[in-house]
N, C-alpha and C positions, 0 to 999 in steps of 0.2 A: 123821643128819641123814635123808639120804635113805630109810632104811627106814621113819624117821619118817611122812613122804611119802606112801609105799608107802598103808601102814597107812591115812593120811586118805583116799587116794582109793580105796580096797574101801571103809571107810567107805563115805564117800557115793556111792557106786555102791550098796553093799549096802541103804543110805537108798532111793534111785532106786527100786527092785526094788520094796520093802517096801511104801514109800506106794504106787506105779502098783498094788501089784494088791490092796491096802485099801479104796482109791479107786475100784478097778474092781466089785472084788465089793461092797462095802456101799453103793453105788447103785442105786436100784430103777430097773432099766433092761430090756428084754426082750432074750429070746436072742440074736435077729440082730446087736443093738446093741450086747450085749457083749463079744460076738466081735469085733468090727469094733474096737470099743476095745480090746479085745484085740490084734487083731492090731497096732493103730496103737503102744500103747504098747511093746508087747514091740519095735516094730521103731526107734522112739526112743530106748529101751533100749539096744538092739543096736547102734542107730549113737552113744549116747555111751561105750558101755564101746569099742570099735572106736578115736574119739578118743583113750580116756582110755589103751588099748593104744601106739597112735601116741606117745602125747606121752611115756611110761614107755619105750619103744623111746629114739627120739630120747635120752632123758636117759641111758640106758645104753650108748648110745653115747659117749655128749658122757666121761660117768666112765672110759668102758674109753680113750678118748684120752685125756685127763690120764693116767690110769694108767700107760700105755705110755710117754709124755711124762718121767713121772717115774722111773720105771723108768730110764729112757735117762738120765738127764742123773744117778740115781743110778750105772748104771754105770757110766760114762764117771769120774766122781769115783772111783771107787773102782781102774779100771786107774790112772788116775793118782797114785793113792797104792801100788799094788801096785809101780808106778815108780821112784818117788820111794824106796819103802822097797828094791828091788832097789837101785841105786843108793847110798843109802846102809848096804848089807851090802854091798857091793864096794868100797867105801870104807874102812869097818874094815876088812875081809879084807885089802888093799893094805898100811893104817898096820900092818897087827897083822902082817903079814910082813916088815914093813921092822922094825919092831920087832925083830923074832924074829933077823932074818938080822945086824941090827948085833950083837945080843946074840953070835952063833956066830962073828961077825968078831975081837970081843973075847975071846973065851976060847982 
């Protein structure tokens, strides 16, 4: 889902850049005015790119935090499962030892 959002954001930015460039270069205006418009458009696009980069950074940080939380939960669950398995193995080991000891006494 996040990859799709990234693609949409990049497509939007490319569209803004291409649309702005086409508008500037296809409009009949003088050289100084064109340079000013190019500069203004470039500043606007740069600001939009910075904002989008910040949004993407924030989303990445959120995802990272969620992933760390999920990993920690799974890690604890795994530790509990391992501990329970160790206890079960110890119980079975003692049970088998007890049965073996009884058989040796009977023999």
